N, C-alpha and C positions, 0 to 999 in steps of 0.2 A: 424625589427619587435620586439616589446616588448614581451619577453617570460616569464615575471613574472607571477606567479599564480594569477588569478583573485580571490579576496576574496568575497565570498558570504556574504552579510551583514545581514544574518538572523540567528536566534538562533535555533539550533537543539538539542533536548533533549527528555528524556522520558516525556510523558504526565503526567500532574498533575490531580488529581481527578476532579477539577473544569473545566478542559479542555475537558472532555469527551463529553459533550453535544455540545459545539461549533465545535469540531472535527467531530462528527457524522453529524451535520448539513452541514458542508462544504463537507463531503464525499457524502451525499445524493444529494445535489445540483449539484456537479460535475458529479456524476454518471448519473443523469437524462440528463444533457447537452451532455455528450460525449458517454456514454455507453448504456443508456436506449433504444436508437433507435435500437440497435442490439438485444434486448431482447423482448420476448413476455410479455403480461400483467402478466402472471403467473410468469415469471422470474423477472420482476420488483417488484412484490409483495414479492417474496421469498427474494430478496436482501434487501428490506426494513425490512422485518421480521427479517432477520439475524442481521442487524446493530442496530435494536431497541430491540433486545431480552434482557430481564432482566438478563438471565444467562450469556450472553456475558459481560454485565456490571459488574456483580458480579465477573466474572473471571478476569476482568481488575482490580477491587478493590483488589483482592487477589494477584495480580502480576503474574497471570497465563497467562494472555493475554496482552503481552507487546505492547505498542503503543508509537512510536516515533513521535514527532511533529516538524514542522518548524514554527517558530513564527516571525512575523514582527510587531513591535510596539504593542505587546499584542494580535494580531490577529493570529489565527491558519490559516496558508496558505498551509500547507501540513501535511499529516499523513500517517504513514505506521505501520502495526502491524504484529506480528508473533504469531503463535499458534502451538500446538502439536510439540514443540521444534524447528522445522526447516521449517515450512510452512509459506510463506508470505500470510497473510490473506487479507489485504487491502493495497493499495498504491494509494493515491489521492493527487493531487495538485490543489488548487484553480485556476480557468481558467485565472485569471489576472496575475498569476505567472508561467504559462507554459513557457518552453524553457529557464529557468534561472538556471538549474542545481539542482533544489530543489528535484525532484523525484529521480534523480541519487544519490544525497547526502544522502537522507534518506535510500535508498536501500543499498548503500555502508556501511553506519553505521550499519544497521541491519545485513548485511552479516558479518561485522567485529565482531559484538557482538556475533553472533551465533558461529563463528569460535573460538574466543578467550575466551569468557565467558562460552559458553555452550559445547564447544568441538565438534561442529558439523562439518561435512565434506562437506555438500552441503545444498543448499536451494531449496525448491520445491515451485511451485506456479501454479495456474490455471489462465492463462492470458485471459482477455476479448479480443475480436477481435481488439478493439481500441488500446490495449497496446502491442500486440505481437511484433511489430517491435521495440518498446522501449526496451523490455526485451532482444531481440536479440542483440541490441547494447550494452547492459549491460553484455553480456557474457552468457546469458541463451540459452539453446537449447530445442527445442520441443522433448518430449519423447513419444508423442502420437499425432495423428492428432486431429484437432478440434473435439469436441464432444458437445452434448447438453443434459442437464438434467433439468427438471422442468422449461423449457423455458430459461435457462441460457446457453449461448455458451461460451466455454472455450477451451484453448489449454494448456494441461499440459506441464510444462517446468521445467528445473532444471539447477542449476549452481553448479559445483564442485569447492570447494575452494582450 
């Protein structure tokens, strides 16, 4: 068996200003397809309001809301962001690119950034039901049972570096 590392042919980097809107569009479409079915109408509306909030965009422009993207031929195919120093805010991969290591790579790069650049010792997140098993495979553990607020179901999880 060939044990060489498989090279993922995508570019991973911090999002550029002009990539905000395409990233948010990809996040919204992916959310509706995979997670929206687990949320109430109120939860779907709250999620949309969050990702389209002007204050969030302004925080991104100021560098306070960091977003890493995966790019394939100029198209945003994945995005992950951190806020409040060590909280994973969003992590989405376009459905055509699922199971290719893109989400794992973005998550690993964000964890590495938090540990080496920000001096953080752990990452915290609120996992949607669809993503709980993915995060467990990435070394996260639930710190509280699933809960619901404003129609959004999440499981609080963390990973110690």
